[in-house]
C-alpha positions as CSV (number, residue, x, y, z in Angstrom):
1,M,209.9,128.5,87.3
2,S,210.8,126.5,84.2
3,G,207.9,124.6,82.7
4,T,205.2,126.5,84.7
5,S,202.8,128.8,82.9
6,P,201.9,132.1,84.6
7,D,198.4,130.8,85.4
8,T,199.6,127.6,87.2
9,P,199.6,127.9,91.0
10,V,202.9,127.0,92.6
11,L,202.7,125.2,96.0
12,I,205.3,125.9,98.6
13,G,205.5,124.7,102.2
14,V,206.2,126.7,105.3
15,A,207.3,124.9,108.5
16,D,205.2,125.8,111.6
17,S,206.6,126.0,115.1
18,S,206.1,122.2,115.6
19,G,208.1,121.5,112.4
20,L,205.1,120.4,110.3
21,T,204.9,121.7,106.8
22,V,201.9,123.9,106.1
23,P,201.2,124.3,102.3
24,V,200.8,127.8,101.0
25,G,199.5,128.5,97.5
26,V,201.3,131.3,95.5
27,D,200.7,132.5,92.0
28,N,202.6,135.0,89.9
29,A,200.2,137.8,90.6
30,L,200.8,137.7,94.4
31,D,203.6,139.0,96.5
32,V,204.3,136.9,99.6
33,S,205.6,138.1,102.8
34,V,206.6,135.4,105.3
35,A,206.3,136.4,109.0
36,T,207.1,134.5,112.1
37,I,204.1,133.3,114.1
38,A,204.8,133.1,117.8
39,A,203.9,129.8,119.4
40,P,201.9,129.8,122.6
41,T,204.0,129.7,125.8
42,S,201.2,128.6,128.2
43,V,197.8,127.0,128.3
44,L,194.8,128.3,130.1
45,S,192.4,125.7,131.5
46,Q,189.7,126.5,133.9
47,Q,186.1,125.8,134.8
48,T,183.7,128.5,136.1
49,T,180.1,128.7,137.1
50,A,177.8,131.4,135.9
51,G,174.3,132.4,136.9
52,S,171.8,135.1,135.8
53,S,173.6,137.6,138.0
54,P,176.3,138.8,138.3
55,V,178.1,138.6,135.0
56,V,181.3,136.5,135.3
57,Q,184.6,137.8,133.9
58,L,187.2,135.1,133.0
59,S,190.5,135.4,134.9
60,S,193.4,137.3,133.4
61,Q,195.7,135.2,131.2
62,V,197.6,136.5,128.2
63,L,196.8,134.5,125.1
64,T,198.5,134.0,121.8
65,T,195.6,132.4,119.8
66,G,192.5,132.7,121.8
67,L,190.2,130.4,123.7
68,T,187.4,127.9,123.5
69,I,184.5,128.1,125.8
70,K,182.2,125.0,126.2
71,A,178.9,124.9,128.1
72,D,178.9,121.8,130.3
73,D,177.0,118.8,128.9
74,D,174.8,118.7,132.0
75,N,173.7,122.4,132.1
76,A,170.0,122.8,132.3
77,G,170.0,126.4,131.0
78,S,171.9,128.3,128.4
79,V,175.0,130.5,128.9
80,Y,175.7,133.7,127.0
81,V,179.2,134.8,126.1
82,G,180.2,138.4,125.2
83,G,182.9,141.0,125.2
84,T,181.5,143.4,127.9
85,N,180.3,143.1,131.4
86,S,176.8,144.0,130.2
87,V,176.5,140.7,128.2
88,S,172.9,139.3,128.5
89,S,170.6,136.9,126.8
90,T,169.8,139.5,124.2
91,T,173.4,140.6,123.5
92,G,175.5,137.5,124.1
93,Y,176.4,134.5,122.0
94,R,174.2,131.6,123.2
95,L,175.6,128.3,124.1
96,K,173.2,125.4,125.0
97,A,174.5,122.4,126.9
98,G,177.4,120.8,125.1
99,Q,178.0,123.6,122.6
100,N,181.2,125.6,122.3
101,V,182.7,128.6,120.6
102,F,186.3,129.7,119.8
103,I,187.1,133.3,120.5
104,A,190.3,134.9,119.2
105,C,191.4,137.3,121.9
106,A,194.6,138.6,123.5
107,N,193.5,138.0,127.1
108,A,190.9,135.7,128.7
109,N,189.6,138.6,130.8
110,E,188.1,140.2,127.7
111,V,185.4,137.5,127.9
112,F,182.3,137.7,130.1
113,I,179.6,135.0,130.7
114,V,176.1,135.1,132.1
115,A,173.5,132.3,132.2
116,T,169.7,131.9,132.2
117,Q,169.7,130.2,135.6
118,A,172.1,129.6,138.5
119,S,175.0,127.2,138.6
120,Q,175.7,126.8,134.9
121,R,179.2,125.4,134.4
122,V,181.5,126.4,131.5
123,H,184.8,124.9,130.5
124,V,187.6,127.1,129.1
125,I,190.8,126.2,127.3
126,G,193.1,128.5,125.5
127,S,196.6,129.4,124.6
């Protein structure tokens, strides 16, 4: 580009699926490949209740980006999230009441939840 030194970053924009421009930084030392990113075609929204046994597996839903799991604000105990049906308080990711976690996964049924006590509610949203 005329007037740009080799060490000056060049900013370009890439339109996402909603038409918004996402800035992308490129310099002369980097090759750039632009790929199409598929937009989600559906949204998963569910609530489920977990206890100390058995482990709860989320329902099957194909996802494009992943999902967010939130422990209900009124939970008295903690919930633990993991990727196998053997998730436990020693192997899972702990969520106290009101906390959430995003998990990048291809299907919601890859996620398992268990809690420290009965009737602990979790809210799930994903696409």
